[in-house]
N, C-alpha and C positions, 0 to 999 in steps of 0.2 A: 504494500500500500504506500502511496506517496501522498502526503498532505502538503498542500501548497498554501502559504500565507498570501495575503492580498498583495499583488505587485503594484509598484508605483505607476506603471503604465500597462493597464490591462490589455490594451490592443496589441502592444508589442509582445507581451507574454503569450497571448492566445496565438499569435502568428508563429512564434518559435515553438510553442508546445505542439501545435497541430502540424507544422511543416517539418520540424527537425526531430522531435522526440517520438511522436506517434508512429510515423512510418518505421522507425527502428524497433520500438517496443512491440509493435504488432507482429514482428517477425521472430519473437522469442520462441525457441523450441519448447514444446510442451505447454504453451499457454492455452488454457481451456476456456477462459471467460474473462471479460473485462467489464468493469463498472465505473462510471464517472458520475460524480455528484457535485453539483455547484452549491456551495454554502450560501444560504440566503439570510442567515442571522443566527442568533442564539437566544437564550433565555433573557439576556439583558439588552437585546437589540442587535446592534452590529457585532460582527465577529471579525477577528483578524485572519480567519481561515477563508480561503477563496475556492479551493477545489480539492476534492478527494478522488484519487484515481486508484482503483483496486485491480489487481491482477491475480487470477486464480490458476493454480496448478494442482496436479493430483496430490502432491505431498511435498514436504520440505526438500527431499532429494531432487525432485524435478525442478523446484525453484532454484536450488544451488547450481544445478547443471545449466539452467537458463542464464543465470547471472554470470557464470564462468564462460559461456559461449561467446564467440565473436560478436554475435548480435547483442548479447547482454552487455558486453564491454562497450560497444559503440553507443548503445542507449544510455548507459551510465555517463559516458563522456558528454553526450549531448545534453543530458539533464544538468550536469554540473556546469556546462557551458552557458546556460541561460538562467538557471534557477538555484544555484548553489546556496544562495542566501535566503531562498524562499521555501525550499523543499525539505521535508523530513520524511525519511524512508523507514518503514516499519514492517516487520514480518508478523502476520496475523494468522492465527489458527481459528477459522470460522466454525461456529456451531449454530445451525439454524433449526428452527422449530416452527412448523405451521400451527396456527391456533384458530 
């Protein structure tokens, strides 16, 4: 999962995210599903978060292989090239339940 804080220039961020990062990350081997959420606020109103981008793999081993791949390395370089100060990367183990 990558959490992005609000960029100073949202239009420039969106261009680099969609034109530089997305084409690379979509080629990650073993990638099963992608989810993108745009943060619209929080309990107190505005939030410093801007975007939540989640990537789903079969398991942690598949994630590690994807990150170590040439595609993963290129995506990491692209991410750091435009959002090093905005992005927080986390590994998340999802548990879902329908109610």
